[in-house]
mmCIF entry with sequence, helices, sheets and N, C-alpha, C, O atoms, coordinates in Angstrom:
data_MODEL
# 
_entry.id   MODEL 
# 
_entity.id                         1 
_entity.type                       polymer 
_entity.pdbx_number_of_molecules   1 
# 
_entity_poly.entity_id                      1 
_entity_poly.type                           'polypeptide(L)' 
_entity_poly.nstd_linkage                   no 
_entity_poly.nstd_monomer                   no 
_entity_poly.pdbx_seq_one_letter_code       MKAWKVVGLAGLVGVAATGAVIARGERKRRAYTPEEVRDRIKTRVKEAASA 
_entity_poly.pdbx_seq_one_letter_code_can   MKAWKVVGLAGLVGVAATGAVIARGERKRRAYTPEEVRDRIKTRVKEAASA 
_entity_poly.pdbx_strand_id                 A 
# 
loop_
_entity_poly_seq.entity_id 
_entity_poly_seq.num 
_entity_poly_seq.mon_id 
_entity_poly_seq.hetero 
1 1  MET n 
1 2  LYS n 
1 3  ALA n 
1 4  TRP n 
1 5  LYS n 
1 6  VAL n 
1 7  VAL n 
1 8  GLY n 
1 9  LEU n 
1 10 ALA n 
1 11 GLY n 
1 12 LEU n 
1 13 VAL n 
1 14 GLY n 
1 15 VAL n 
1 16 ALA n 
1 17 ALA n 
1 18 THR n 
1 19 GLY n 
1 20 ALA n 
1 21 VAL n 
1 22 ILE n 
1 23 ALA n 
1 24 ARG n 
1 25 GLY n 
1 26 GLU n 
1 27 ARG n 
1 28 LYS n 
1 29 ARG n 
1 30 ARG n 
1 31 ALA n 
1 32 TYR n 
1 33 THR n 
1 34 PRO n 
1 35 GLU n 
1 36 GLU n 
1 37 VAL n 
1 38 ARG n 
1 39 ASP n 
1 40 ARG n 
1 41 ILE n 
1 42 LYS n 
1 43 THR n 
1 44 ARG n 
1 45 VAL n 
1 46 LYS n 
1 47 GLU n 
1 48 ALA n 
1 49 ALA n 
1 50 SER n 
1 51 ALA n 
# 
_struct_asym.id          A 
_struct_asym.entity_id   1 
# 
loop_
_struct_conf.conf_type_id 
_struct_conf.id 
_struct_conf.pdbx_PDB_helix_id 
_struct_conf.beg_label_comp_id 
_struct_conf.beg_label_asym_id 
_struct_conf.beg_label_seq_id 
_struct_conf.pdbx_beg_PDB_ins_code 
_struct_conf.end_label_comp_id 
_struct_conf.end_label_asym_id 
_struct_conf.end_label_seq_id 
_struct_conf.pdbx_end_PDB_ins_code 
_struct_conf.beg_auth_comp_id 
_struct_conf.beg_auth_asym_id 
_struct_conf.beg_auth_seq_id 
_struct_conf.end_auth_comp_id 
_struct_conf.end_auth_asym_id 
_struct_conf.end_auth_seq_id 
_struct_conf.pdbx_PDB_helix_class 
_struct_conf.details 
_struct_conf.pdbx_PDB_helix_length 
HELX_P HELX_P1 AA1 LYS A 2  ? ARG A 30 ? LYS A 2  ARG A 30 1 ? 29 
HELX_P HELX_P2 AA2 PRO A 34 ? SER A 50 ? PRO A 34 SER A 50 1 ? 17 
# 
_struct_conf_type.id          HELX_P 
_struct_conf_type.criteria    ? 
_struct_conf_type.reference   ? 
# 
loop_
_atom_site.group_PDB 
_atom_site.id 
_atom_site.type_symbol 
_atom_site.label_atom_id 
_atom_site.label_alt_id 
_atom_site.label_comp_id 
_atom_site.label_asym_id 
_atom_site.label_entity_id 
_atom_site.label_seq_id 
_atom_site.pdbx_PDB_ins_code 
_atom_site.Cartn_x 
_atom_site.Cartn_y 
_atom_site.Cartn_z 
_atom_site.occupancy 
_atom_site.B_iso_or_equiv 
_atom_site.pdbx_formal_charge 
_atom_site.auth_seq_id 
_atom_site.auth_comp_id 
_atom_site.auth_asym_id 
_atom_site.auth_atom_id 
_atom_site.pdbx_PDB_model_num 
ATOM 1   N N  . MET A 1 1  ? -40.468 54.040 60.834 1.00 0.00 ? 1  MET A N  1 
ATOM 2   C CA . MET A 1 1  ? -39.288 53.187 60.872 1.00 0.00 ? 1  MET A CA 1 
ATOM 3   C C  . MET A 1 1  ? -38.183 53.765 59.939 1.00 0.00 ? 1  MET A C  1 
ATOM 4   O O  . MET A 1 1  ? -36.994 53.601 60.215 1.00 0.00 ? 1  MET A O  1 
ATOM 5   N N  . LYS A 1 2  ? -38.570 54.408 58.885 1.00 0.00 ? 2  LYS A N  1 
ATOM 6   C CA . LYS A 1 2  ? -37.563 54.948 58.038 1.00 0.00 ? 2  LYS A CA 1 
ATOM 7   C C  . LYS A 1 2  ? -36.716 56.034 58.649 1.00 0.00 ? 2  LYS A C  1 
ATOM 8   O O  . LYS A 1 2  ? -35.544 56.200 58.309 1.00 0.00 ? 2  LYS A O  1 
ATOM 9   N N  . ALA A 1 3  ? -37.350 56.804 59.595 1.00 0.00 ? 3  ALA A N  1 
ATOM 10  C CA . ALA A 1 3  ? -36.614 57.823 60.314 1.00 0.00 ? 3  ALA A CA 1 
ATOM 11  C C  . ALA A 1 3  ? -35.488 57.254 61.154 1.00 0.00 ? 3  ALA A C  1 
ATOM 12  O O  . ALA A 1 3  ? -34.418 57.854 61.258 1.00 0.00 ? 3  ALA A O  1 
ATOM 13  N N  . TRP A 1 4  ? -35.731 56.071 61.765 1.00 0.00 ? 4  TRP A N  1 
ATOM 14  C CA . TRP A 1 4  ? -34.714 55.367 62.562 1.00 0.00 ? 4  TRP A CA 1 
ATOM 15  C C  . TRP A 1 4  ? -33.549 54.916 61.699 1.00 0.00 ? 4  TRP A C  1 
ATOM 16  O O  . TRP A 1 4  ? -32.407 54.901 62.159 1.00 0.00 ? 4  TRP A O  1 
ATOM 17  N N  . LYS A 1 5  ? -33.806 54.569 60.522 1.00 0.00 ? 5  LYS A N  1 
ATOM 18  C CA . LYS A 1 5  ? -32.704 54.186 59.561 1.00 0.00 ? 5  LYS A CA 1 
ATOM 19  C C  . LYS A 1 5  ? -31.875 55.432 59.250 1.00 0.00 ? 5  LYS A C  1 
ATOM 20  O O  . LYS A 1 5  ? -30.647 55.346 59.228 1.00 0.00 ? 5  LYS A O  1 
ATOM 21  N N  . VAL A 1 6  ? -32.476 56.539 59.021 1.00 0.00 ? 6  VAL A N  1 
ATOM 22  C CA . VAL A 1 6  ? -31.731 57.745 58.734 1.00 0.00 ? 6  VAL A CA 1 
ATOM 23  C C  . VAL A 1 6  ? -30.877 58.194 59.948 1.00 0.00 ? 6  VAL A C  1 
ATOM 24  O O  . VAL A 1 6  ? -29.723 58.600 59.810 1.00 0.00 ? 6  VAL A O  1 
ATOM 25  N N  . VAL A 1 7  ? -31.496 58.100 61.126 1.00 0.00 ? 7  VAL A N  1 
ATOM 26  C CA . VAL A 1 7  ? -30.764 58.447 62.370 1.00 0.00 ? 7  VAL A CA 1 
ATOM 27  C C  . VAL A 1 7  ? -29.592 57.492 62.552 1.00 0.00 ? 7  VAL A C  1 
ATOM 28  O O  . VAL A 1 7  ? -28.492 57.947 62.863 1.00 0.00 ? 7  VAL A O  1 
ATOM 29  N N  . GLY A 1 8  ? -29.777 56.226 62.377 1.00 0.00 ? 8  GLY A N  1 
ATOM 30  C CA . GLY A 1 8  ? -28.710 55.296 62.518 1.00 0.00 ? 8  GLY A CA 1 
ATOM 31  C C  . GLY A 1 8  ? -27.620 55.517 61.514 1.00 0.00 ? 8  GLY A C  1 
ATOM 32  O O  . GLY A 1 8  ? -26.445 55.440 61.874 1.00 0.00 ? 8  GLY A O  1 
ATOM 33  N N  . LEU A 1 9  ? -27.944 55.785 60.282 1.00 0.00 ? 9  LEU A N  1 
ATOM 34  C CA . LEU A 1 9  ? -26.973 56.081 59.252 1.00 0.00 ? 9  LEU A CA 1 
ATOM 35  C C  . LEU A 1 9  ? -26.187 57.376 59.577 1.00 0.00 ? 9  LEU A C  1 
ATOM 36  O O  . LEU A 1 9  ? -24.973 57.425 59.380 1.00 0.00 ? 9  LEU A O  1 
ATOM 37  N N  . ALA A 1 10 ? -26.864 58.393 60.062 1.00 0.00 ? 10 ALA A N  1 
ATOM 38  C CA . ALA A 1 10 ? -26.203 59.633 60.455 1.00 0.00 ? 10 ALA A CA 1 
ATOM 39  C C  . ALA A 1 10 ? -25.225 59.360 61.601 1.00 0.00 ? 10 ALA A C  1 
ATOM 40  O O  . ALA A 1 10 ? -24.128 59.919 61.621 1.00 0.00 ? 10 ALA A O  1 
ATOM 41  N N  . GLY A 1 11 ? -25.602 58.526 62.532 1.00 0.00 ? 11 GLY A N  1 
ATOM 42  C CA . GLY A 1 11 ? -24.736 58.201 63.613 1.00 0.00 ? 11 GLY A CA 1 
ATOM 43  C C  . GLY A 1 11 ? -23.473 57.452 63.130 1.00 0.00 ? 11 GLY A C  1 
ATOM 44  O O  . GLY A 1 11 ? -22.364 57.699 63.604 1.00 0.00 ? 11 GLY A O  1 
ATOM 45  N N  . LEU A 1 12 ? -23.682 56.537 62.179 1.00 0.00 ? 12 LEU A N  1 
ATOM 46  C CA . LEU A 1 12 ? -22.538 55.791 61.671 1.00 0.00 ? 12 LEU A CA 1 
ATOM 47  C C  . LEU A 1 12 ? -21.570 56.705 60.901 1.00 0.00 ? 12 LEU A C  1 
ATOM 48  O O  . LEU A 1 12 ? -20.352 56.550 60.992 1.00 0.00 ? 12 LEU A O  1 
ATOM 49  N N  . VAL A 1 13 ? -22.122 57.639 60.156 1.00 0.00 ? 13 VAL A N  1 
ATOM 50  C CA . VAL A 1 13 ? -21.315 58.629 59.476 1.00 0.00 ? 13 VAL A CA 1 
ATOM 51  C C  . VAL A 1 13 ? -20.539 59.484 60.425 1.00 0.00 ? 13 VAL A C  1 
ATOM 52  O O  . VAL A 1 13 ? -19.365 59.777 60.201 1.00 0.00 ? 13 VAL A O  1 
ATOM 53  N N  . GLY A 1 14 ? -21.201 59.892 61.504 1.00 0.00 ? 14 GLY A N  1 
ATOM 54  C CA . GLY A 1 14 ? -20.508 60.688 62.547 1.00 0.00 ? 14 GLY A CA 1 
ATOM 55  C C  . GLY A 1 14 ? -19.362 59.936 63.155 1.00 0.00 ? 14 GLY A C  1 
ATOM 56  O O  . GLY A 1 14 ? -18.296 60.516 63.360 1.00 0.00 ? 14 GLY A O  1 
ATOM 57  N N  . VAL A 1 15 ? -19.530 58.689 63.449 1.00 0.00 ? 15 VAL A N  1 
ATOM 58  C CA . VAL A 1 15 ? -18.466 57.848 64.047 1.00 0.00 ? 15 VAL A CA 1 
ATOM 59  C C  . VAL A 1 15 ? -17.307 57.751 63.048 1.00 0.00 ? 15 VAL A C  1 
ATOM 60  O O  . VAL A 1 15 ? -16.154 57.919 63.444 1.00 0.00 ? 15 VAL A O  1 
ATOM 61  N N  . ALA A 1 16 ? -17.566 57.499 61.827 1.00 0.00 ? 16 ALA A N  1 
ATOM 62  C CA . ALA A 1 16 ? -16.522 57.327 60.785 1.00 0.00 ? 16 ALA A CA 1 
ATOM 63  C C  . ALA A 1 16 ? -15.738 58.650 60.667 1.00 0.00 ? 16 ALA A C  1 
ATOM 64  O O  . ALA A 1 16 ? -14.509 58.656 60.591 1.00 0.00 ? 16 ALA A O  1 
ATOM 65  N N  . ALA A 1 17 ? -16.490 59.773 60.652 1.00 0.00 ? 17 ALA A N  1 
ATOM 66  C CA . ALA A 1 17 ? -15.805 61.091 60.545 1.00 0.00 ? 17 ALA A CA 1 
ATOM 67  C C  . ALA A 1 17 ? -14.968 61.403 61.709 1.00 0.00 ? 17 ALA A C  1 
ATOM 68  O O  . ALA A 1 17 ? -13.885 61.963 61.541 1.00 0.00 ? 17 ALA A O  1 
ATOM 69  N N  . THR A 1 18 ? -15.397 61.077 62.902 1.00 0.00 ? 18 THR A N  1 
ATOM 70  C CA . THR A 1 18 ? -14.585 61.258 64.093 1.00 0.00 ? 18 THR A CA 1 
ATOM 71  C C  . THR A 1 18 ? -13.326 60.380 64.072 1.00 0.00 ? 18 THR A C  1 
ATOM 72  O O  . THR A 1 18 ? -12.253 60.827 64.477 1.00 0.00 ? 18 THR A O  1 
ATOM 73  N N  . GLY A 1 19 ? -13.451 59.161 63.611 1.00 0.00 ? 19 GLY A N  1 
ATOM 74  C CA . GLY A 1 19 ? -12.241 58.316 63.487 1.00 0.00 ? 19 GLY A CA 1 
ATOM 75  C C  . GLY A 1 19 ? -11.271 58.894 62.491 1.00 0.00 ? 19 GLY A C  1 
ATOM 76  O O  . GLY A 1 19 ? -10.062 58.879 62.722 1.00 0.00 ? 19 GLY A O  1 
ATOM 77  N N  . ALA A 1 20 ? -11.781 59.410 61.375 1.00 0.00 ? 20 ALA A N  1 
ATOM 78  C CA . ALA A 1 20 ? -10.836 60.017 60.387 1.00 0.00 ? 20 ALA A CA 1 
ATOM 79  C C  . ALA A 1 20 ? -10.133 61.232 60.944 1.00 0.00 ? 20 ALA A C  1 
ATOM 80  O O  . ALA A 1 20 ? -8.953  61.419 60.647 1.00 0.00 ? 20 ALA A O  1 
ATOM 81  N N  . VAL A 1 21 ? -10.773 62.061 61.726 1.00 0.00 ? 21 VAL A N  1 
ATOM 82  C CA . VAL A 1 21 ? -10.171 63.230 62.348 1.00 0.00 ? 21 VAL A CA 1 
ATOM 83  C C  . VAL A 1 21 ? -9.060  62.837 63.339 1.00 0.00 ? 21 VAL A C  1 
ATOM 84  O O  . VAL A 1 21 ? -7.985  63.434 63.396 1.00 0.00 ? 21 VAL A O  1 
ATOM 85  N N  . ILE A 1 22 ? -9.403  61.766 64.133 1.00 0.00 ? 22 ILE A N  1 
ATOM 86  C CA . ILE A 1 22 ? -8.408  61.317 65.154 1.00 0.00 ? 22 ILE A CA 1 
ATOM 87  C C  . ILE A 1 22 ? -7.230  60.685 64.423 1.00 0.00 ? 22 ILE A C  1 
ATOM 88  O O  . ILE A 1 22 ? -6.087  60.906 64.823 1.00 0.00 ? 22 ILE A O  1 
ATOM 89  N N  . ALA A 1 23 ? -7.462  59.914 63.374 1.00 0.00 ? 23 ALA A N  1 
ATOM 90  C CA . ALA A 1 23 ? -6.296  59.297 62.655 1.00 0.00 ? 23 ALA A CA 1 
ATOM 91  C C  . ALA A 1 23 ? -5.466  60.383 62.032 1.00 0.00 ? 23 ALA A C  1 
ATOM 92  O O  . ALA A 1 23 ? -4.240  60.271 62.034 1.00 0.00 ? 23 ALA A O  1 
ATOM 93  N N  . ARG A 1 24 ? -6.052  61.418 61.506 1.00 0.00 ? 24 ARG A N  1 
ATOM 94  C CA . ARG A 1 24 ? -5.190  62.485 60.902 1.00 0.00 ? 24 ARG A CA 1 
ATOM 95  C C  . ARG A 1 24 ? -4.335  63.174 61.942 1.00 0.00 ? 24 ARG A C  1 
ATOM 96  O O  . ARG A 1 24 ? -3.160  63.469 61.723 1.00 0.00 ? 24 ARG A O  1 
ATOM 97  N N  . GLY A 1 25 ? -4.972  63.427 63.102 1.00 0.00 ? 25 GLY A N  1 
ATOM 98  C CA . GLY A 1 25 ? -4.174  64.081 64.186 1.00 0.00 ? 25 GLY A CA 1 
ATOM 99  C C  . GLY A 1 25 ? -3.065  63.166 64.683 1.00 0.00 ? 25 GLY A C  1 
ATOM 100 O O  . GLY A 1 25 ? -1.982  63.639 65.027 1.00 0.00 ? 25 GLY A O  1 
ATOM 101 N N  . GLU A 1 26 ? -3.315  61.885 64.723 1.00 0.00 ? 26 GLU A N  1 
ATOM 102 C CA . GLU A 1 26 ? -2.258  60.926 65.157 1.00 0.00 ? 26 GLU A CA 1 
ATOM 103 C C  . GLU A 1 26 ? -1.123  60.895 64.125 1.00 0.00 ? 26 GLU A C  1 
ATOM 104 O O  . GLU A 1 26 ? 0.049   60.841 64.496 1.00 0.00 ? 26 GLU A O  1 
ATOM 105 N N  . ARG A 1 27 ? -1.460  60.927 62.869 1.00 0.00 ? 27 ARG A N  1 
ATOM 106 C CA . ARG A 1 27 ? -0.347  60.876 61.869 1.00 0.00 ? 27 ARG A CA 1 
ATOM 107 C C  . ARG A 1 27 ? 0.459   62.166 61.935 1.00 0.00 ? 27 ARG A C  1 
ATOM 108 O O  . ARG A 1 27 ? 1.680   62.141 61.781 1.00 0.00 ? 27 ARG A O  1 
ATOM 109 N N  . LYS A 1 28 ? -0.207  63.284 62.162 1.00 0.00 ? 28 LYS A N  1 
ATOM 110 C CA . LYS A 1 28 ? 0.467   64.584 62.289 1.00 0.00 ? 28 LYS A CA 1 
ATOM 111 C C  . LYS A 1 28 ? 1.375   64.598 63.526 1.00 0.00 ? 28 LYS A C  1 
ATOM 112 O O  . LYS A 1 28 ? 2.501   65.095 63.486 1.00 0.00 ? 28 LYS A O  1 
ATOM 113 N N  . ARG A 1 29 ? 0.858   64.043 64.612 1.00 0.00 ? 29 ARG A N  1 
ATOM 114 C CA . ARG A 1 29 ? 1.669   63.999 65.860 1.00 0.00 ? 29 ARG A CA 1 
ATOM 115 C C  . ARG A 1 29 ? 2.897   63.104 65.731 1.00 0.00 ? 29 ARG A C  1 
ATOM 116 O O  . ARG A 1 29 ? 3.971   63.451 66.221 1.00 0.00 ? 29 ARG A O  1 
ATOM 117 N N  . ARG A 1 30 ? 2.746   61.961 65.080 1.00 0.00 ? 30 ARG A N  1 
ATOM 118 C CA . ARG A 1 30 ? 3.893   61.041 64.915 1.00 0.00 ? 30 ARG A CA 1 
ATOM 119 C C  . ARG A 1 30 ? 4.906   61.491 63.931 1.00 0.00 ? 30 ARG A C  1 
ATOM 120 O O  . ARG A 1 30 ? 5.976   60.889 63.848 1.00 0.00 ? 30 ARG A O  1 
ATOM 121 N N  . ALA A 1 31 ? 4.629   62.545 63.157 1.00 0.00 ? 31 ALA A N  1 
ATOM 122 C CA . ALA A 1 31 ? 5.492   63.008 62.097 1.00 0.00 ? 31 ALA A CA 1 
ATOM 123 C C  . ALA A 1 31 ? 6.668   63.833 62.690 1.00 0.00 ? 31 ALA A C  1 
ATOM 124 O O  . ALA A 1 31 ? 7.671   64.078 62.020 1.00 0.00 ? 31 ALA A O  1 
ATOM 125 N N  . TYR A 1 32 ? 6.502   64.267 64.019 1.00 0.00 ? 32 TYR A N  1 
ATOM 126 C CA . TYR A 1 32 ? 7.551   65.040 64.638 1.00 0.00 ? 32 TYR A CA 1 
ATOM 127 C C  . TYR A 1 32 ? 8.685   64.168 65.145 1.00 0.00 ? 32 TYR A C  1 
ATOM 128 O O  . TYR A 1 32 ? 8.449   63.085 65.680 1.00 0.00 ? 32 TYR A O  1 
ATOM 129 N N  . THR A 1 33 ? 9.916   64.635 64.977 1.00 0.00 ? 33 THR A N  1 
ATOM 130 C CA . THR A 1 33 ? 11.086  63.907 65.524 1.00 0.00 ? 33 THR A CA 1 
ATOM 131 C C  . THR A 1 33 ? 11.126  64.263 67.038 1.00 0.00 ? 33 THR A C  1 
ATOM 132 O O  . THR A 1 33 ? 10.524  65.243 67.477 1.00 0.00 ? 33 THR A O  1 
ATOM 133 N N  . PRO A 1 34 ? 11.839  63.451 67.793 1.00 0.00 ? 34 PRO A N  1 
ATOM 134 C CA . PRO A 1 34 ? 11.980  63.766 69.203 1.00 0.00 ? 34 PRO A CA 1 
ATOM 135 C C  . PRO A 1 34 ? 12.549  65.147 69.500 1.00 0.00 ? 34 PRO A C  1 
ATOM 136 O O  . PRO A 1 34 ? 12.112  65.822 70.432 1.00 0.00 ? 34 PRO A O  1 
ATOM 137 N N  . GLU A 1 35 ? 13.559  65.574 68.674 1.00 0.00 ? 35 GLU A N  1 
ATOM 138 C CA . GLU A 1 35 ? 14.136  66.891 68.798 1.00 0.00 ? 35 GLU A CA 1 
ATOM 139 C C  . GLU A 1 35 ? 13.046  67.993 68.598 1.00 0.00 ? 35 GLU A C  1 
ATOM 140 O O  . GLU A 1 35 ? 12.993  68.969 69.346 1.00 0.00 ? 35 GLU A O  1 
ATOM 141 N N  . GLU A 1 36 ? 12.218  67.809 67.610 1.00 0.00 ? 36 GLU A N  1 
ATOM 142 C CA . GLU A 1 36 ? 11.149  68.800 67.299 1.00 0.00 ? 36 GLU A CA 1 
ATOM 143 C C  . GLU A 1 36 ? 10.187  68.893 68.480 1.00 0.00 ? 36 GLU A C  1 
ATOM 144 O O  . GLU A 1 36 ? 9.731   69.973 68.854 1.00 0.00 ? 36 GLU A O  1 
ATOM 145 N N  . VAL A 1 37 ? 9.890   67.720 69.058 1.00 0.00 ? 37 VAL A N  1 
ATOM 146 C CA . VAL A 1 37 ? 8.955   67.737 70.227 1.00 0.00 ? 37 VAL A CA 1 
ATOM 147 C C  . VAL A 1 37 ? 9.537   68.482 71.370 1.00 0.00 ? 37 VAL A C  1 
ATOM 148 O O  . VAL A 1 37 ? 8.854   69.291 71.998 1.00 0.00 ? 37 VAL A O  1 
ATOM 149 N N  . ARG A 1 38 ? 10.847  68.221 71.679 1.00 0.00 ? 38 ARG A N  1 
ATOM 150 C CA . ARG A 1 38 ? 11.550  68.890 72.759 1.00 0.00 ? 38 ARG A CA 1 
ATOM 151 C C  . ARG A 1 38 ? 11.557  70.420 72.514 1.00 0.00 ? 38 ARG A C  1 
ATOM 152 O O  . ARG A 1 38 ? 11.299  71.203 73.429 1.00 0.00 ? 38 ARG A O  1 
ATOM 153 N N  . ASP A 1 39 ? 11.850  70.816 71.291 1.00 0.00 ? 39 ASP A N  1 
ATOM 154 C CA . ASP A 1 39 ? 11.921  72.250 70.975 1.00 0.00 ? 39 ASP A CA 1 
ATOM 155 C C  . ASP A 1 39 ? 10.532  72.907 71.138 1.00 0.00 ? 39 ASP A C  1 
ATOM 156 O O  . ASP A 1 39 ? 10.440  74.031 71.632 1.00 0.00 ? 39 ASP A O  1 
ATOM 157 N N  . ARG A 1 40 ? 9.445   72.209 70.721 1.00 0.00 ? 40 ARG A N  1 
ATOM 158 C CA . ARG A 1 40 ? 8.151   72.744 70.875 1.00 0.00 ? 40 ARG A CA 1 
ATOM 159 C C  . ARG A 1 40 ? 7.791   72.883 72.346 1.00 0.00 ? 40 ARG A C  1 
ATOM 160 O O  . ARG A 1 40 ? 7.249   73.907 72.760 1.00 0.00 ? 40 ARG A O  1 
ATOM 161 N N  . ILE A 1 41 ? 8.079   71.890 73.110 1.00 0.00 ? 41 ILE A N  1 
ATOM 162 C CA . ILE A 1 41 ? 7.791   71.943 74.534 1.00 0.00 ? 41 ILE A CA 1 
ATOM 163 C C  . ILE A 1 41 ? 8.551   73.063 75.241 1.00 0.00 ? 41 ILE A C  1 
ATOM 164 O O  . ILE A 1 41 ? 7.975   73.767 76.071 1.00 0.00 ? 41 ILE A O  1 
ATOM 165 N N  . LYS A 1 42 ? 9.799   73.232 74.934 1.00 0.00 ? 42 LYS A N  1 
ATOM 166 C CA . LYS A 1 42 ? 10.616  74.341 75.515 1.00 0.00 ? 42 LYS A CA 1 
ATOM 167 C C  . LYS A 1 42 ? 10.022  75.647 75.122 1.00 0.00 ? 42 LYS A C  1 
ATOM 168 O O  . LYS A 1 42 ? 9.948   76.548 75.957 1.00 0.00 ? 42 LYS A O  1 
ATOM 169 N N  . THR A 1 43 ? 9.590   75.812 73.895 1.00 0.00 ? 43 THR A N  1 
ATOM 170 C CA . THR A 1 43 ? 9.000   77.072 73.419 1.00 0.00 ? 43 THR A CA 1 
ATOM 171 C C  . THR A 1 43 ? 7.672   77.368 74.199 1.00 0.00 ? 43 THR A C  1 
ATOM 172 O O  . THR A 1 43 ? 7.419   78.498 74.618 1.00 0.00 ? 43 THR A O  1 
ATOM 173 N N  . ARG A 1 44 ? 6.860   76.324 74.368 1.00 0.00 ? 44 ARG A N  1 
ATOM 174 C CA . ARG A 1 44 ? 5.613   76.540 75.120 1.00 0.00 ? 44 ARG A CA 1 
ATOM 175 C C  . ARG A 1 44 ? 5.871   76.909 76.544 1.00 0.00 ? 44 ARG A C  1 
ATOM 176 O O  . ARG A 1 44 ? 5.187   77.762 77.109 1.00 0.00 ? 44 ARG A O  1 
ATOM 177 N N  . VAL A 1 45 ? 6.872   76.261 77.143 1.00 0.00 ? 45 VAL A N  1 
ATOM 178 C CA . VAL A 1 45 ? 7.194   76.612 78.549 1.00 0.00 ? 45 VAL A CA 1 
ATOM 179 C C  . VAL A 1 45 ? 7.672   78.083 78.700 1.00 0.00 ? 45 VAL A C  1 
ATOM 180 O O  . VAL A 1 45 ? 7.319   78.792 79.642 1.00 0.00 ? 45 VAL A O  1 
ATOM 181 N N  . LYS A 1 46 ? 8.492   78.485 77.714 1.00 0.00 ? 46 LYS A N  1 
ATOM 182 C CA . LYS A 1 46 ? 8.958   79.905 77.758 1.00 0.00 ? 46 LYS A CA 1 
ATOM 183 C C  . LYS A 1 46 ? 7.811   80.853 77.586 1.00 0.00 ? 46 LYS A C  1 
ATOM 184 O O  . LYS A 1 46 ? 7.746   81.867 78.281 1.00 0.00 ? 46 LYS A O  1 
ATOM 185 N N  . GLU A 1 47 ? 6.896   80.561 76.679 1.00 0.00 ? 47 GLU A N  1 
ATOM 186 C CA . GLU A 1 47 ? 5.741   81.432 76.437 1.00 0.00 ? 47 GLU A CA 1 
ATOM 187 C C  . GLU A 1 47 ? 4.861   81.439 77.718 1.00 0.00 ? 47 GLU A C  1 
ATOM 188 O O  . GLU A 1 47 ? 4.346   82.489 78.103 1.00 0.00 ? 47 GLU A O  1 
ATOM 189 N N  . ALA A 1 48 ? 4.701   80.337 78.336 1.00 0.00 ? 48 ALA A N  1 
ATOM 190 C CA . ALA A 1 48 ? 3.805   80.241 79.548 1.00 0.00 ? 48 ALA A CA 1 
ATOM 191 C C  . ALA A 1 48 ? 4.520   81.030 80.682 1.00 0.00 ? 48 ALA A C  1 
ATOM 192 O O  . ALA A 1 48 ? 3.840   81.689 81.467 1.00 0.00 ? 48 ALA A O  1 
ATOM 193 N N  . ALA A 1 49 ? 5.820   80.981 80.782 1.00 0.00 ? 49 ALA A N  1 
ATOM 194 C CA . ALA A 1 49 ? 6.526   81.668 81.853 1.00 0.00 ? 49 ALA A CA 1 
ATOM 195 C C  . ALA A 1 49 ? 6.469   83.149 81.688 1.00 0.00 ? 49 ALA A C  1 
ATOM 196 O O  . ALA A 1 49 ? 6.397   83.889 82.670 1.00 0.00 ? 49 ALA A O  1 
ATOM 197 N N  . SER A 1 50 ? 6.501   83.607 80.429 1.00 0.00 ? 50 SER A N  1 
ATOM 198 C CA . SER A 1 50 ? 6.500   85.048 80.160 1.00 0.00 ? 50 SER A CA 1 
ATOM 199 C C  . SER A 1 50 ? 5.094   85.645 80.243 1.00 0.00 ? 50 SER A C  1 
ATOM 200 O O  . SER A 1 50 ? 4.960   86.865 80.332 1.00 0.00 ? 50 SER A O  1 
ATOM 201 N N  . ALA A 1 51 ? 4.060   84.834 80.216 1.00 0.00 ? 51 ALA A N  1 
ATOM 202 C CA . ALA A 1 51 ? 2.702   85.299 80.215 1.00 0.00 ? 51 ALA A CA 1 
ATOM 203 C C  . ALA A 1 51 ? 2.204   85.654 81.569 1.00 0.00 ? 51 ALA A C  1 
ATOM 204 O O  . ALA A 1 51 ? 1.054   86.068 81.714 1.00 0.00 ? 51 ALA A O  1 
# 
């Protein structure tokens, strides 16, 4: 039964870590201004067109 507790705790830690990574990415994404987003998209389109 002790093994199940360890497995459950490991699963809970994994879920918390995943949530933290997602939250960090969301904060990073929201930090861009609309102009920066447009510039980044235009740059990616130019790179894709030249490739």
